[in-house]
VEXKE-686188 format. One record per residue (C-alpha): residue number from 1; residue in three letters; z, y, x. Coordinates in nm, 4 decimals. Example, Ala and Ser with C-alpha at 12.3 -4.5 7.8 and 13.67 -1.06 7.14 Angstrom:
! residues 2
<node><num>1</num><residu>ALA</residu><w>0.7800</w><v>-0.4500</v><u>1.2300</u></node>
<node><num>2</num><residu>SER</residu><w>0.7140</w><v>-0.1060</v><u>1.3670</u></node>
END
This chain:
! residues 59
<node><num>1</num><residu>MET</residu><w>-6.7451</w><v>-4.4049</v><u>3.8763</u></node>
<node><num>2</num><residu>SER</residu><w>-6.5005</w><v>-4.6907</v><u>3.7851</u></node>
<node><num>3</num><residu>GLU</residu><w>-6.5030</w><v>-4.8967</v><u>3.4581</u></node>
<node><num>4</num><residu>LYS</residu><w>-6.1904</w><v>-4.8035</v><u>3.2585</u></node>
<node><num>5</num><residu>TYR</residu><w>-6.2287</w><v>-5.1250</v><u>3.0624</u></node>
<node><num>6</num><residu>THR</residu><w>-6.3883</w><v>-5.5092</v><u>3.0839</u></node>
<node><num>7</num><residu>VAL</residu><w>-6.5182</w><v>-5.6709</v><u>2.8078</u></node>
<node><num>8</num><residu>HIS</residu><w>-6.4161</w><v>-6.0352</v><u>2.7143</u></node>
<node><num>9</num><residu>ASP</residu><w>-6.5605</w><v>-6.2714</v><u>2.4561</u></node>
<node><num>10</num><residu>TYR</residu><w>-6.2630</w><v>-6.4800</v><u>2.2933</u></node>
<node><num>11</num><residu>THR</residu><w>-6.2561</w><v>-6.7485</v><u>2.0162</u></node>
<node><num>12</num><residu>VAL</residu><w>-5.9951</w><v>-6.6710</v><u>1.7462</u></node>
<node><num>13</num><residu>LYS</residu><w>-5.8286</w><v>-6.9922</v><u>1.8540</u></node>
<node><num>14</num><residu>GLN</residu><w>-5.7976</w><v>-6.8214</v><u>2.2230</u></node>
<node><num>15</num><residu>ILE</residu><w>-5.6529</w><v>-6.5142</v><u>2.0725</u></node>
<node><num>16</num><residu>LEU</residu><w>-5.3986</w><v>-6.7108</v><u>1.8653</u></node>
<node><num>17</num><residu>ASN</residu><w>-5.2782</w><v>-6.8913</v><u>2.2020</u></node>
<node><num>18</num><residu>PHE</residu><w>-5.2374</w><v>-6.5674</v><u>2.3780</u></node>
<node><num>19</num><residu>ILE</residu><w>-5.0299</w><v>-6.4053</v><u>2.0768</u></node>
<node><num>20</num><residu>LYS</residu><w>-4.8038</w><v>-6.7666</v><u>2.0674</u></node>
<node><num>21</num><residu>SER</residu><w>-4.7568</w><v>-6.7279</v><u>2.4595</u></node>
<node><num>22</num><residu>ASP</residu><w>-4.6762</w><v>-6.3637</v><u>2.4636</u></node>
<node><num>23</num><residu>GLU</residu><w>-4.9930</w><v>-6.2551</v><u>2.6757</u></node>
<node><num>24</num><residu>ILE</residu><w>-5.0478</w><v>-5.9995</v><u>2.4000</u></node>
<node><num>25</num><residu>ALA</residu><w>-4.8776</w><v>-5.8661</v><u>2.0832</u></node>
<node><num>26</num><residu>ILE</residu><w>-4.9459</w><v>-5.6846</v><u>1.7855</u></node>
<node><num>27</num><residu>PRO</residu><w>-4.7751</w><v>-5.3385</v><u>1.8122</u></node>
<node><num>28</num><residu>GLU</residu><w>-4.4999</w><v>-5.2794</v><u>1.6004</u></node>
<node><num>29</num><residu>ILE</residu><w>-4.5829</w><v>-4.9848</v><u>1.3865</u></node>
<node><num>30</num><residu>GLN</residu><w>-4.8761</w><v>-5.2022</v><u>1.2687</u></node>
<node><num>31</num><residu>ARG</residu><w>-4.6628</w><v>-5.5219</v><u>1.1520</u></node>
<node><num>32</num><residu>PRO</residu><w>-4.4957</w><v>-5.3746</v><u>0.8449</u></node>
<node><num>33</num><residu>PHE</residu><w>-4.7776</w><v>-5.1666</v><u>0.7233</u></node>
<node><num>34</num><residu>VAL</residu><w>-4.8969</w><v>-5.3139</v><u>0.3697</u></node>
<node><num>35</num><residu>TRP</residu><w>-5.0684</w><v>-5.0892</v><u>0.1313</u></node>
<node><num>36</num><residu>LYS</residu><w>-4.9338</w><v>-5.0753</v><u>-0.2276</u></node>
<node><num>37</num><residu>GLY</residu><w>-5.1541</w><v>-5.1957</v><u>-0.4993</u></node>
<node><num>38</num><residu>TRP</residu><w>-5.1872</w><v>-4.8358</v><u>-0.6016</u></node>
<node><num>39</num><residu>GLN</residu><w>-5.2995</w><v>-4.7076</v><u>-0.2709</u></node>
<node><num>40</num><residu>VAL</residu><w>-5.5557</w><v>-4.9901</v><u>-0.2734</u></node>
<node><num>41</num><residu>ASP</residu><w>-5.6805</w><v>-4.8705</v><u>-0.6506</u></node>
<node><num>42</num><residu>CYS</residu><w>-5.7012</w><v>-4.4957</v><u>-0.4897</u></node>
<node><num>43</num><residu>VAL</residu><w>-5.9368</w><v>-4.6296</v><u>-0.2409</u></node>
<node><num>44</num><residu>LYS</residu><w>-6.1440</w><v>-4.8000</v><u>-0.4716</u></node>
<node><num>45</num><residu>PHE</residu><w>-6.1487</w><v>-4.5288</v><u>-0.7151</u></node>
<node><num>46</num><residu>SER</residu><w>-6.2753</w><v>-4.2872</v><u>-0.4521</u></node>
<node><num>47</num><residu>SER</residu><w>-6.5552</w><v>-4.5012</v><u>-0.2838</u></node>
<node><num>48</num><residu>GLN</residu><w>-6.6863</w><v>-4.5774</v><u>-0.6502</u></node>
<node><num>49</num><residu>ILE</residu><w>-6.7070</w><v>-4.2108</v><u>-0.6931</u></node>
<node><num>50</num><residu>GLU</residu><w>-6.8668</w><v>-4.1460</v><u>-0.3372</u></node>
<node><num>51</num><residu>VAL</residu><w>-7.1680</w><v>-4.3760</v><u>-0.4049</u></node>
<node><num>52</num><residu>GLU</residu><w>-7.1633</w><v>-4.2651</v><u>-0.7810</u></node>
<node><num>53</num><residu>LYS</residu><w>-7.1201</w><v>-4.6333</v><u>-0.9261</u></node>
<node><num>54</num><residu>PRO</residu><w>-7.0069</w><v>-4.6645</v><u>-1.2882</u></node>
<node><num>55</num><residu>LEU</residu><w>-6.6173</w><v>-4.6689</v><u>-1.3136</u></node>
<node><num>56</num><residu>LYS</residu><w>-6.5340</w><v>-5.0075</v><u>-1.5253</u></node>
<node><num>57</num><residu>ASN</residu><w>-6.2097</w><v>-4.9121</v><u>-1.6580</u></node>
<node><num>58</num><residu>LEU</residu><w>-5.9227</w><v>-4.6684</v><u>-1.6073</u></node>
<node><num>59</num><residu>GLU</residu><w>-5.5770</w><v>-4.7926</v><u>-1.6431</u></node>
END
């Protein structure tokens, strides 16, 4: 059975150079995605409930 992928070790600098030279690119679908503050708060809230930590404040 042939391998479907190959693993390479690259430094962050090498990856940034690949992006600058257009050898690799960030998919369009991921570029504009930014979580809103309330979405981050919801994730933090649900994470605290899951691990049964006391909630500091509810604003």
